[in-house]
C-alpha positions in Angstrom: -55.8 -20.3 -4.7 -54.6 -23.6 -4.0 -51.7 -25.7 -5.2 -52.4 -28.1 -7.9 -50.1 -31.2 -7.3 -50.4 -32.2 -10.4 -46.9 -31.9 -12.4 -47.3 -29.9 -15.6 -44.2 -28.0 -16.1 -40.6 -28.9 -14.2 -39.6 -26.2 -12.0 -42.8 -23.9 -11.8 -45.7 -24.6 -8.9 -49.3 -24.7 -10.4 -52.2 -22.4 -8.6 -55.1 -23.5 -9.0 -57.4 -19.8 -8.9 -61.2 -19.0 -8.8 -62.0 -15.6 -9.5 -65.1 -13.5 -9.4 -65.5 -9.9 -11.2 -67.3 -7.4 -9.6 -68.8 -5.0 -11.5 -68.4 -2.0 -9.3 -65.4 0.0 -9.1 -65.8 0.5 -5.4 -67.7 -1.7 -2.7 -67.7 -0.7 0.9 -67.4 -3.7 3.5 -67.9 -2.6 6.9 -64.8 -4.8 8.4 -66.9 -5.2 12.5 -70.2 -6.5 11.0 -68.1 -8.5 8.4 -65.9 -10.2 11.4 -69.0 -11.0 13.2 -70.7 -12.7 10.1 -67.3 -14.6 9.3 -67.4 -15.7 13.4 -71.0 -16.7 12.6 -70.0 -19.1 10.3 -66.6 -20.3 12.0 -64.6 -19.0 9.9 -61.7 -17.7 12.7 -59.3 -15.3 10.1 -59.4 -14.0 7.3 -56.7 -11.9 5.5 -57.6 -9.7 2.5 -55.5 -8.1 0.1 -56.1 -5.2 -2.1 -53.9 -4.7 -4.8 -54.3 -1.5 -6.2 -52.3 1.3 -8.2 -51.4 3.1 -5.2 -48.4 4.6 -3.4 -47.5 2.7 0.5 -49.6 0.2 2.4 -52.8 0.3 4.0 -53.4 -1.7 6.7 -56.7 -1.9 9.0 -56.6 -5.0 11.8 -60.2 -6.2 13.9 -59.2 -8.4 16.3 -62.5 -9.7 17.4 -64.6 -11.4 17.2 -63.1 -13.4 13.7 -59.9 -11.9 12.7 -59.6 -9.8 10.0 -56.5 -8.3 8.4 -57.1 -5.9 5.3 -54.1 -5.1 3.5 -53.9 -2.2 0.9 -50.9 -2.0 -1.6 -49.6 -1.4 -4.8 -49.0 -4.4 -7.0 -44.9 -4.0 -7.2 -45.0 -4.5 -3.1 -47.6 -6.8 -3.2 -44.8 -8.8 -5.7 -42.2 -8.0 -2.8 -44.6 -9.4 -0.3 -45.2 -12.2 -1.8 -40.7 -13.0 -1.9 -40.6 -12.3 1.5 -38.7 -14.6 3.1 -39.9 -13.8 6.3 -43.5 -14.6 4.9 -44.6 -17.9 3.9 -47.0 -18.1 1.0 -48.5 -21.4 2.3 -49.0 -20.6 6.0 -51.1 -17.2 5.1 -53.1 -18.1 1.5 -55.7 -20.5 3.0 -57.4 -17.8 5.2 -56.8 -15.4 2.3 -58.7 -13.5 -0.5 -57.1 -11.3 -2.8 -58.8 -8.3 -4.8 -57.3 -6.8 -7.9 -58.9 -4.0 -8.3 -59.4 -2.8 -12.5 -57.7 -6.2 -13.7 -58.3 -9.2 -15.5 -57.3 -12.9 -15.5 -53.7 -12.2 -17.7 -52.6 -9.5 -14.3 -53.2 -12.4 -11.9 -51.2 -14.5 -14.2 -48.4 -11.9 -14.4 -48.9 -10.7 -11.0 -48.3 -14.2 -9.2 -46.0 -15.6 -11.5 -43.2 -16.0 -8.7 -44.2 -16.7 -5.0 -41.3 -17.3 -2.2 -38.7 -17.3 -5.1 -40.2 -19.8 -7.2 -42.1 -19.9 -10.8 -45.7 -20.1 -10.4 -48.3 -20.6 -13.1 -51.7 -19.8 -12.7 -54.7 -22.1 -13.9 -58.3 -22.5 -13.8 -58.7 -26.3 -12.2 -60.5 -27.8 -14.9 -60.2 -31.5 -13.9 -62.4 -34.4 -14.5 -64.4 -33.3 -10.7 -64.7 -29.4 -12.2 -67.9 -30.2 -12.2 -68.2 -30.5 -8.0 -67.7 -27.6 -5.6 -64.2 -28.2 -4.6 -63.1 -26.5 -0.9 -61.1 -23.5 -2.8 -64.6 -22.7 -4.2 -66.6 -23.4 -1.1 -64.1 -20.9 0.7 -64.4 -17.9 -1.6 -68.1 -18.4 -2.1 -68.3 -17.9 1.9 -66.3 -15.0 2.1 -68.1 -13.4 -0.6 -71.4 -14.0 1.0 -69.6 -12.4 4.4 -68.6 -9.6 2.8 -71.9 -8.9 1.5 -74.1 -10.1 4.7 -75.5 -12.9 3.4 -77.2 -10.1 0.8 -77.4 -13.1 -2.1 -79.3 -10.7 -4.8 -76.9 -7.5 -4.0 -73.9 -9.9 -4.6 -75.4 -11.4 -7.9 -76.0 -8.1 -9.1 -72.6 -6.7 -8.7 -71.6 -10.5 -10.2 -70.3 -9.6 -13.8 -70.7 -13.0 -15.0 -73.4 -13.1 -17.7 -72.4 -9.7 -19.2 -68.1 -10.5 -19.0 -65.5 -9.6 -22.3 -63.5 -12.2 -22.9 -60.5 -9.9 -22.0 -61.4 -9.8 -18.6 -61.8 -13.7 -17.6 -59.4 -15.3 -20.5 -55.0 -15.7 -20.2 -54.3 -14.3 -23.3 -56.9 -12.8 -26.3 -56.0 -12.6 -29.7 -56.5 -9.6 -30.9 -59.4 -10.4 -33.5 -61.9 -11.3 -31.0 -61.2 -8.5 -28.7 -64.3 -5.8 -28.3 -63.7 -2.6 -29.7 
């Protein structure tokens, strides 16, 4: 996510997000391999927040060669983290990847509606330069290629882009258009 500097609503910060929806419930990532891959790509740190329907918080830390902090937690705990006065979203967000399990775009908008006690709106970033890869997209692509050890075919196979139901990627959906 990145801040959109345009002001559409007073007292609301708009964040731009880019998403990929994976068609597998569980993908295993070897964090030591990922750490080496990220180091090879020149990425020194990655925070991975895995938001799922779980109790408590699970953490995995890899220190070298690139630092990885993997945090698995429930949505309520994540919202508390987002609004923790000791954590500054702008400090950790640039090096972060958010994985929302069994979710859709509307869930993302609801989960990120307040950060550091400020109202937030999530947008898709459709501007005049939307046809140009921006730094946010490039970072996401880099993280994904690192997570899948540069295996393009595996990542492409897991992507649901070509057969994705609208309720997964639209913020709101008319009940008439929703698949039964």
